C-alpha positions, 0 to 999 in steps of 0.5 A, a space after each residue: 138052578 145053581 145051589 148058592 153058597 152058604 154064608 154065615 149070618 153074620 155077614 152081609 147078605 149076598 147080592 145074588 143079582 136077582 135079589 138079597 138072600 137073606 139066611 134066617 134062623 127058619 132058613 134062608 129067605 131070598 128077597 126081591 130087588 123092588 
């Protein structure tokens, strides 16, 4: 599993292709595409 680059929280969430990676105050949260 490759490490994903870190994005500032103010930027739009990067699309990893498998879903959206959201950075929250508690840490990164990966949201699967519906």
